[in-house]
N, C-alpha and C positions, 0 to 999 in steps of 0.2 A: 504494500500500500504506500503510494507516494504522498497521499494526503487523505485526511479524514475530516468529517464535518461535525460541528456541535452547534445546536441552537441555543442561543443565550439571550437573556434580557440585556438590552443595550446598556442600561445604567449599571448593572452588576459587572458586566465585562469591562466597561470604561473605568470603573473604580479600581478593579484589579490591575488593568493596564497602567493607569495613571500613578498608582502607588507602587507598582512593581511586585505586588503581592500575588502569589500563585492563585489562579482561578479554581474555585472548589465547588461550584454548583454542578450537581450530577444531572439533574433534569428538573422539570417544573416543580418548584417548591421543595426539592430534596437536595441536600448537600452530599458531597463525597463521603463525609463521615457517616451520614445516615444510610446511604445506599451501598457504599463499599467500592464504588467505581463511578466513573463519569460516562454517561451514555453518549455515544457518537453514531454517525451513519457513515457507510462506506461509499454511497452513491447519492446523487441528487434525487433519484427516485425514492430512496429510503427517507431522505430529508422531507420530501413532500408528503409521504405517508405519515411520518411522525407529526408533522405540522397539522395535518388534518385530523389525526386521532387524538392528539394530546394538547394541542395549542390553539384550537379553533376559536375558543372563547377568551383568549388572553388579550387584554387591553394594552399591556405594556409594549413598547417598541422592541421588536426582536431583531437580532442580527445572526448571521451565520459565520461562525468561526471556522476558518480553513486552517487545519493543523498539519504540520509536518511531523509524523510520528517519530522520525529519526532525531528530532530535536527535543523530545520529551525525556525526562529523567525517570519516568514510570513506564512499566510494561503495558503494552496494548495487546489485548486478546480478542480474537474473533469468536463470538459466542452465539449459540442459537437463540432465536426468539421467533416462535412460530415456524414458518417455512424459510426464514432468512437467517443470515449470520450478520451480526452487528459488532463493530469494534467497541470495546470498553477499555477505558484508560484506568489503570489501577494506581492512581495517585493524582496529584494536582497538575494543572496545566500551567507551565511557566509562560508568561506573556511572550517571551522570545520564540516560543514554539508555534505561535499563531502567525501564519505567513500572509493571511488576508482576512479582512472582515467585510462581509457583504451584507447590504440591507436585504431584508426579505420583503419582496414587493407587496405582499398583502398587509404588512405592518407599517408601511411608510406613512 
């Protein structure tokens, strides 16, 4: 995997980026500490599915973090969820591992 994707609330991501503190939100309303890993997607199709299933009613502005797994200090494992495999990061995301931040069109 040359890159993986994580859906983030813009404000939470920008706070981590601006302070240099590792990003630790796993998924909607759950932290890395609570969940044990950070949920990610391997493809844009997976991102779209996650958005429609879990974030359809979110009012906060969302962004898509594009992450280079090779720049992470934590292991990434592909794990099954339903009929697909999703990447999970077993540790925090250092802001330096995020190579792009994209607005999500439906939340602009």
